N, C-alpha and C positions, 0 to 999 in steps of 0.2 A: 445530560445539563452540566457543563464543568465548566472549573473556574480559574484560571490563573494563575500561574503551582506556589507565584508565592503568598495571595491574597491565599490564598485555602492555608498556610502555611500558620500567617499572621493572623489572622482569622478563627482557625480553629481552639473550640472552646471543651473543655470535661464537659460534660449535659448530661444529670442526674434527675430531669427530668422530661418521660416521654408522653406524648399522645396516644394516646392505651386505644384496643384494635386498628392500627395498625398493620400489620404481615407487607413485608416488605417482597416483592418478590425476588424467587428468585434464583434470573439473571445477574439483575444488582447482586445479591451476595454475594457469587459466584466471580462476577466484578473486582469485585472489594477484595475476596480470599487470593487469587488468582494476581491482586498485587501484591501482593504482601510472597507473591515465588518470588517475587525479582527482588525482595529486599536483598543488602548485602552478604554475603558467611565470610566469611574466616575460611578458610582452605576453603574454597566452593564448599562443603556440606551443607546441605540443604536438609538438618535433620527436624525441623521443625513434620505436622501436622496440625492438623485443626477441625475442631469438634460446630457444624453451629446446631445453635439450640431452635426451633424457633415454639416447640411443644410449653404452651403453656404452664402443665405439671411441672418437668421437667427445671424450669427456668424459676417459680416460689420455690424448686424446693434447693434453689442455687445459692437467691438470691438467702433464703434462709440461715445457710452454710457460709455465705462472708457473711462476715459482720461489714461491709464497707460495702459490700455489691448490695443494699437491701430495692434500691431502685430498679435491677436488672427484671425485678418480676414486670414489669412491666412497658420495659425495651421488645421493641418488634424480638428482636434475636440475643441470642448472647453468644458467642466467638470461646472459648477456647481454646488453648495455644498452646500445644506440646511438642515437647525437648525429649527427642533418646538421650537416655542418663549415660553420663561417664562422660561427655565429650568438654572438651578445653574452655569450647567459648561459647557454650551457654546464652547467660547475662543480654552478652553485647550480642550476639544471629537474635533469643529471641523479645529483646527489645528493639531492635529492626525491620520486624517481622509486626512485630503492636505497631507500630508507630505510623509502616506501611498504611494497616486496618484503618489507622483513626483516619489518616490527611487521605485515601481517596475515601473513606464511606463520607470526609468533606466535600469532594471536589462533588462527588453524588448527590446533595444539598438532605443528607441524615446527619444524625449533632452520637454522641457515642462517649463510652468512658473506661477507662481505664481500671480494672480491679488488679493490685500487685496479687502474685501466686505462687509466687515462687520462694517454696519453702514456710508460706504460710501456716496454718490454722485447719482454713477449710482447706488444704490439696487433695489429702489423701482421701475426706468424703466425698467433695467435688470428682477424682477419678472414676471414686466406684461408681457414686449416681449412673457417670456417661459410661460407665464398661471399658473404661481403659484401660488398656497391658500394660504388666509388673516394667517393661522398657523403655513405658512412656511418663512426665514428669510434666505437669501445670509447671507453668512461667505465670501466662494471665490467660482474665475475662473477660472477656472484652463485651460489652452492652449498644446496643445500633437498633435506632429508632429516627421518629420521625422528633426532634427536639419538640418543649412543650415549654423552654422556656430558651432566655439572651443572654448568658451572664456576661457579669464585662468587668476584663481585667485586667488590670493596670498592673504592665513592663516595664520595668525599670529601666533606665535609658540606654542606649549604645554607647554614648559618650564613657554611662559610668563601669559599666561592667568589660571595652571594650581597650585593649592594649595593645600596644605595639614592638616592636623587638624585644624589647623584657618586660617582665611586669614593673607598675608605678603602682607606688600610691595614692587613693586620690583624694 
């Protein structure tokens, strides 16, 4: 299953309610993470690594630690997006990789939600739980599963945010 790319981008929503007990085929998860490998990086650095969590107990423990990620427990899996410490373009590269995961999940018929984890209160606890080595940091947690909701999102009209040649008050 695949969608037109512009439709995927326009229709993707943050999903916080998932159909329970619905596993995602390993090959589908691998396709999603494979897409993240192709995200743009500064200077060609690929300083990311990913931990896919499908174990119910570990997902529950992550959900308990991440204040804004309680729904992770009900998702089919959770992806921890990790990065090498001391890289200059951490936020840019990790945001691109995370976005590619979100978009790939949508294109494959799945729902997802990004839980910010860059220097958050839960980051160190989640790293310990996942046995992440000291040279890596946690940037994001991404819940992925079969959506059990269809959120509606009203976006500002293009004309209210687009400027040509220079900024003009509207």
